[in-house]
NUDONU-549532 format. One record per residue (C-alpha): residue number from 1; residue in one letter; x, y, z. Coordinates in nm, 4 decimals, m for minus. Each point is the difference from the previous one (the first is absolute). Example, Ala and Ser with C-alpha at 12.3 -4.5 7.8 and 13.67 -1.06 7.14 Angstrom:
BEGIN
VEXKE     i   aa         c1         c2         c3
VEXKE     1    A     1.2300    m0.4500     0.7800
VEXKE     2    S     0.1370     0.3440    m0.0660
//
This chain:
BEGIN
VEXKE     i   aa         c1         c2         c3
VEXKE     1    M   m10.2680     3.4114     8.3972
VEXKE     2    T     0.1319    m0.2509     0.2502
VEXKE     3    E    m0.2671    m0.2689    m0.0063
VEXKE     4    T     0.1252    m0.3440    m0.0942
VEXKE     5    T    m0.3421    m0.1480    m0.0798
VEXKE     6    W    m0.1457     0.1016    m0.3327
VEXKE     7    R    m0.3283     0.1812     0.0292
VEXKE     8    T    m0.0891    m0.0588    m0.3640
VEXKE     9    H    m0.2097    m0.3067    m0.0807
VEXKE    10    R     0.1511    m0.1300    m0.3223
VEXKE    11    L    m0.2968    m0.0786    m0.2200
VEXKE    12    E     0.2058    m0.1296    m0.2940
VEXKE    13    L     0.1140    m0.2962     0.2084
VEXKE    14    D    m0.3633    m0.1050     0.0470
VEXKE    15    D    m0.1363     0.0820    m0.3465
VEXKE    16    Q     0.2465     0.0410    m0.2876
VEXKE    17    S    m0.2838     0.1002    m0.2359
VEXKE    18    L    m0.0957     0.3072     0.2052
VEXKE    19    R     0.0615     0.3293    m0.1784
VEXKE    20    E    m0.2153     0.2568     0.1867
VEXKE    21    W    m0.0868     0.0433     0.3692
VEXKE    22    D    m0.0879     0.2563     0.2673
VEXKE    23    A     0.2444     0.0963     0.2728
VEXKE    24    T     0.0899     0.2623     0.2576
VEXKE    25    V     0.3304     0.1862     0.0227
VEXKE    26    L     0.1760    m0.0815     0.3282
VEXKE    27    A     0.3124     0.2080    m0.0505
VEXKE    28    C     0.1945     0.1961    m0.2591
VEXKE    29    G     0.3434     0.1533    m0.0022
VEXKE    30    E     0.3379    m0.0146    m0.1665
VEXKE    31    D    m0.0076    m0.3808    m0.0033
VEXKE    32    G    m0.3291    m0.0109    m0.1882
VEXKE    33    I    m0.3694    m0.0645     0.0623
VEXKE    34    V    m0.1238    m0.2712     0.2367
VEXKE    35    L    m0.3516    m0.1404    m0.0478
VEXKE    36    D    m0.2009    m0.2286     0.2236
VEXKE    37    R    m0.0668    m0.2240    m0.3035
VEXKE    38    S     0.2046    m0.0273    m0.3186
VEXKE    39    A     0.0278    m0.2252    m0.3049
VEXKE    40    F     0.3231     0.1615    m0.1240
VEXKE    41    Y     0.2706    m0.2660    m0.0192
VEXKE    42    P     0.3097     0.1617     0.1525
VEXKE    43    G     0.2557    m0.1922    m0.2014
VEXKE    44    G     0.2171    m0.2939     0.0971
VEXKE    45    G     0.1296    m0.3313    m0.1296
VEXKE    46    G     0.0966     0.1656    m0.3270
VEXKE    47    Q    m0.3515     0.1347    m0.0628
VEXKE    48    P    m0.0149     0.3814    m0.0176
VEXKE    49    P    m0.2664     0.1997     0.1858
VEXKE    50    D    m0.3398     0.0930    m0.1365
VEXKE    51    H    m0.1020     0.3365    m0.1417
VEXKE    52    G    m0.3422     0.1587     0.0334
VEXKE    53    V    m0.1992     0.2867     0.1514
VEXKE    54    L    m0.1801     0.1154     0.3116
VEXKE    55    L    m0.3234     0.1967    m0.0556
VEXKE    56    W    m0.1265     0.2287     0.2767
VEXKE    57    G    m0.2192     0.3094     0.0128
VEXKE    58    G     0.0101     0.0495    m0.3762
VEXKE    59    V     0.3802    m0.0200     0.0056
VEXKE    60    Q     0.2302    m0.2630    m0.1502
VEXKE    61    T     0.3332    m0.1071     0.1485
VEXKE    62    R     0.2078    m0.2119    m0.2312
VEXKE    63    I     0.1860    m0.2816     0.1751
VEXKE    64    A     0.3372    m0.0568    m0.1628
VEXKE    65    G     0.0990    m0.2938     0.2179
VEXKE    66    A    m0.0168    m0.1571     0.3422
VEXKE    67    R     0.2527    m0.1368     0.2443
VEXKE    68    K     0.0302    m0.1918     0.3226
VEXKE    69    G     0.1615     0.1619     0.3022
VEXKE    70    D    m0.1233     0.0172     0.3556
VEXKE    71    D    m0.3379     0.0365    m0.1701
VEXKE    72    L    m0.1322    m0.0341    m0.3559
VEXKE    73    Y     0.0609     0.3277    m0.1819
VEXKE    74    L    m0.1574     0.1205    m0.3252
VEXKE    75    I     0.2219     0.2385    m0.1938
VEXKE    76    P    m0.1894     0.2933    m0.1575
VEXKE    77    A     0.1092     0.1397    m0.3353
VEXKE    78    E     0.2113     0.3126     0.0365
VEXKE    79    G    m0.2125     0.3125     0.0268
VEXKE    80    D    m0.3303    m0.1784     0.0560
VEXKE    81    P    m0.2204     0.1008     0.2962
VEXKE    82    V     0.0131    m0.2356     0.2988
VEXKE    83    P    m0.3121    m0.0901     0.2031
VEXKE    84    P     0.0342     0.0828     0.3712
VEXKE    85    P    m0.0543    m0.2593     0.2754
VEXKE    86    G    m0.3661    m0.0900     0.0459
VEXKE    87    T    m0.0882     0.0508    m0.3674
VEXKE    88    A    m0.2247    m0.2584    m0.1630
VEXKE    89    V     0.1527    m0.1060    m0.3333
VEXKE    90    R    m0.0757    m0.2312    m0.2889
VEXKE    91    G     0.3067    m0.1975    m0.1066
VEXKE    92    A     0.0470    m0.1405    m0.3483
VEXKE    93    I     0.2798    m0.2139    m0.1440
VEXKE    94    E     0.1231     0.0501    m0.3562
VEXKE    95    D    m0.1545    m0.3174    m0.1385
VEXKE    96    D     0.2091    m0.0541    m0.3128
VEXKE    97    R     0.3270     0.0206     0.1912
VEXKE    98    R    m0.1119    m0.2217     0.2897
VEXKE    99    T    m0.1476    m0.2631    m0.2314
VEXKE   100    A     0.3151    m0.0040    m0.2122
VEXKE   101    L     0.2147    m0.0449     0.3099
VEXKE   102    M    m0.2237    m0.2797     0.1288
VEXKE   103    R     0.0291    m0.1849    m0.3307
VEXKE   104    T     0.3759     0.0555    m0.0044
VEXKE   105    H     0.0506    m0.1102     0.3606
VEXKE   106    S    m0.2019    m0.3158    m0.0526
VEXKE   107    G     0.1985    m0.0630    m0.3176
VEXKE   108    L     0.3217     0.0147     0.2005
VEXKE   109    H    m0.1389    m0.2580     0.2421
VEXKE   110    V    m0.0792    m0.2279    m0.2943
VEXKE   111    L     0.3574     0.0467    m0.1241
VEXKE   112    C     0.1360    m0.0701     0.3473
VEXKE   113    G    m0.2125    m0.3125     0.0336
VEXKE   114    V     0.1019    m0.1367    m0.3398
VEXKE   115    V     0.3735     0.0596     0.0457
VEXKE   116    Y    m0.0050    m0.1479     0.3504
VEXKE   117    R    m0.2043    m0.3024    m0.1066
VEXKE   118    D     0.1937    m0.0751    m0.3178
VEXKE   119    Y     0.3521     0.1112     0.0948
VEXKE   120    G     0.0055     0.0220     0.3822
VEXKE   121    S     0.1269     0.3592    m0.0059
VEXKE   122    L    m0.0691     0.2559     0.2729
VEXKE   123    V    m0.0713     0.3683    m0.0584
VEXKE   124    T     0.2749     0.2478     0.0899
VEXKE   125    G    m0.1790     0.3235    m0.0935
VEXKE   126    G    m0.2715     0.1596    m0.2063
VEXKE   127    N    m0.1758     0.3186    m0.0967
VEXKE   128    M    m0.2981     0.1040    m0.2090
VEXKE   129    E    m0.1777     0.2821    m0.1765
VEXKE   130    P    m0.3363    m0.0278    m0.1760
VEXKE   131    F     0.0271    m0.2865    m0.2528
VEXKE   132    A     0.3807    m0.0299     0.0274
VEXKE   133    A     0.2098    m0.1715     0.2641
VEXKE   134    R     0.3212    m0.1782     0.0804
VEXKE   135    M     0.0754    m0.2940     0.2265
VEXKE   136    D     0.3450    m0.1238     0.0969
VEXKE   137    F     0.0725    m0.3681     0.0644
VEXKE   138    D     0.2826    m0.2032     0.1447
VEXKE   139    L     0.0513    m0.2014    m0.3179
VEXKE   140    P     0.3667    m0.0948    m0.0592
VEXKE   141    Q    m0.0728    m0.1940    m0.3193
VEXKE   142    L    m0.2284     0.1174    m0.2792
VEXKE   143    P    m0.1416    m0.3105    m0.1713
VEXKE   144    D    m0.0442    m0.0065    m0.3768
VEXKE   145    G    m0.3365     0.1407    m0.1008
VEXKE   146    F    m0.0553     0.1466     0.3476
VEXKE   147    R    m0.1607     0.3252    m0.1151
VEXKE   148    D    m0.2569    m0.1616    m0.2297
VEXKE   149    A    m0.0741    m0.2776     0.2490
VEXKE   150    V    m0.0628     0.2425     0.2857
VEXKE   151    E    m0.2197     0.2253    m0.2120
VEXKE   152    A    m0.2070    m0.2931    m0.1245
VEXKE   153    A    m0.0374    m0.1466     0.3495
VEXKE   154    C    m0.1086     0.3364     0.1455
VEXKE   155    N    m0.2640     0.0481    m0.2657
VEXKE   156    A    m0.1272    m0.3539     0.0480
VEXKE   157    E    m0.0566     0.0827     0.3685
VEXKE   158    I    m0.1783     0.3199    m0.0979
VEXKE   159    Q    m0.2252    m0.1842    m0.2428
VEXKE   160    A    m0.0791    m0.2543     0.2724
VEXKE   161    G    m0.1856     0.2766     0.1866
VEXKE   162    R     0.1468    m0.0877     0.3379
VEXKE   163    R    m0.1742     0.1657     0.2937
VEXKE   164    I     0.2062     0.2508     0.1986
VEXKE   165    D    m0.0939    m0.0082     0.3682
VEXKE   166    V     0.1132     0.2295     0.2803
VEXKE   167    R    m0.0076    m0.0892     0.3680
VEXKE   168    V     0.1706     0.1024     0.3234
VEXKE   169    L     0.1566    m0.2558     0.2341
VEXKE   170    P     0.1780     0.0170     0.3346
VEXKE   171    R     0.3740     0.0151    m0.0617
VEXKE   172    D     0.0729    m0.3520     0.1257
VEXKE   173    D    m0.2778    m0.1479    m0.2157
VEXKE   174    A     0.1199     0.1898    m0.3066
VEXKE   175    F     0.3609    m0.1121     0.0358
VEXKE   176    A    m0.1124    m0.3588     0.0478
VEXKE   177    I    m0.1093    m0.0016    m0.3664
VEXKE   178    P     0.2770    m0.1578    m0.2111
VEXKE   179    D     0.1884     0.2472    m0.2241
VEXKE   180    I    m0.2162     0.2952     0.1095
VEXKE   181    I     0.3035     0.2268    m0.0444
VEXKE   182    R     0.1022     0.0003    m0.3662
VEXKE   183    T     0.2721     0.2622     0.0437
VEXKE   184    A     0.3634    m0.0769     0.0809
VEXKE   185    T    m0.0371     0.2214     0.3094
VEXKE   186    N    m0.3031    m0.0005     0.2316
VEXKE   187    L    m0.1382     0.3531    m0.0348
VEXKE   188    V    m0.2785    m0.0357     0.2601
VEXKE   189    P     0.1090     0.2066     0.3050
VEXKE   190    A     0.0211    m0.1900     0.3293
VEXKE   191    E    m0.2542     0.2329     0.1624
VEXKE   192    V    m0.2711    m0.0978    m0.2500
VEXKE   193    K    m0.2243    m0.2446     0.1866
VEXKE   194    E    m0.2599    m0.0537    m0.2729
VEXKE   195    V     0.1126    m0.0834    m0.3521
VEXKE   196    R    m0.2006     0.0721    m0.3130
VEXKE   197    I     0.0137    m0.2902    m0.2459
VEXKE   198    V    m0.0663     0.0309    m0.3738
VEXKE   199    D    m0.0812    m0.3398    m0.1485
VEXKE   200    I    m0.0190    m0.0699    m0.3722
VEXKE   201    V    m0.1786    m0.3252     0.0663
VEXKE   202    G     0.2014    m0.2964    m0.1205
VEXKE   203    L     0.3020     0.2052    m0.1104
VEXKE   204    D     0.1428     0.2547     0.2428
VEXKE   205    Q    m0.0607     0.0823     0.3651
VEXKE   206    Q     0.2037     0.2656     0.1776
VEXKE   207    A     0.0021     0.2813     0.2532
VEXKE   208    D    m0.0896     0.3253    m0.1747
VEXKE   209    G    m0.1539     0.3357     0.0878
VEXKE   210    G    m0.0922     0.1281    m0.3458
VEXKE   211    T    m0.3185     0.0145    m0.2065
VEXKE   212    H    m0.0989    m0.2691    m0.2504
VEXKE   213    V    m0.2674    m0.0983    m0.2484
VEXKE   214    A    m0.2417    m0.2797     0.0932
VEXKE   215    S     0.1044    m0.2497    m0.2686
VEXKE   216    T     0.2991    m0.0574    m0.2252
VEXKE   217    A    m0.2426     0.0380    m0.2922
VEXKE   218    Q    m0.0144     0.3731     0.0787
VEXKE   219    I     0.3756     0.0521    m0.0382
VEXKE   220    G     0.0238     0.0017    m0.3790
VEXKE   221    R     0.2969    m0.1439    m0.1883
VEXKE   222    I     0.3522    m0.0100     0.1456
VEXKE   223    E     0.2837     0.0770    m0.2400
VEXKE   224    V     0.3584    m0.0647     0.1128
VEXKE   225    V     0.1684     0.2886    m0.1795
VEXKE   226    K     0.3561    m0.0348     0.1273
VEXKE   227    I     0.2263    m0.2117     0.2202
VEXKE   228    E     0.3070     0.1656     0.1512
VEXKE   229    N     0.3004    m0.1538     0.1725
VEXKE   230    K     0.0515     0.1908     0.3261
VEXKE   231    G     0.3092    m0.1951     0.1043
VEXKE   232    K     0.0642    m0.2761     0.2578
VEXKE   233    G    m0.2710    m0.2168    m0.1521
VEXKE   234    F    m0.2779     0.2603     0.0289
VEXKE   235    R    m0.2335     0.0491    m0.2959
VEXKE   236    R    m0.2397     0.2883    m0.0519
VEXKE   237    L    m0.3193    m0.0725    m0.1942
VEXKE   238    R    m0.1820     0.3011    m0.1408
VEXKE   239    I    m0.3647    m0.0561    m0.0872
VEXKE   240    R    m0.2813     0.1925    m0.1614
VEXKE   241    I    m0.3708    m0.0541     0.0598
VEXKE   242    A    m0.2040     0.0142    m0.3195
VEXKE   243    D    m0.3739    m0.0199    m0.0641
//
């Protein structure tokens, strides 16, 4: 495919609670399956892609992942039948995995907000799986009691039940917000003209394309399980999300 404009309307950007929807297959091939409407998050910003199924004509196609290319491609499980173009399908996201990733991603934003607010440190990297994640910070000095203080501060923000809002702004408006980029390097490509903002109201506001819960109260408890020295003043915090 050579089109540069995605044909898939990304439903998960509009409604992060959506788990099932109807769609039509636009294309299929070696790259994957393209739908006109999809709620599969394709991965990015450290958040892995969703898993799920497509149901069509009494047949099930397991979706083992999704990715962004010149279109939004769903990756079928090896050996599963693939619906041809024009097929009406019912898509469904694996709820437990998506919900776990939403809680984890929002937990990382709480961690980011706390460390930036209390220590002024920017993020240098991060990654997550369901209920487990890491975030790297530019933090040359590790203050006494840092681990316990960060964990306690994160859980205080969770218990505060802060609202998590999502909105889209023109690029110039987004970058006019102070400290909207909390990473050491601006990862928003220059060609992106509208920027999606995730705002943990009163704590953390930053450009982000992932999926999140609606309130910090839905995250669970953050446990800082390990802090690693990655050299040159960089610290890696590993966290776990617990019920």
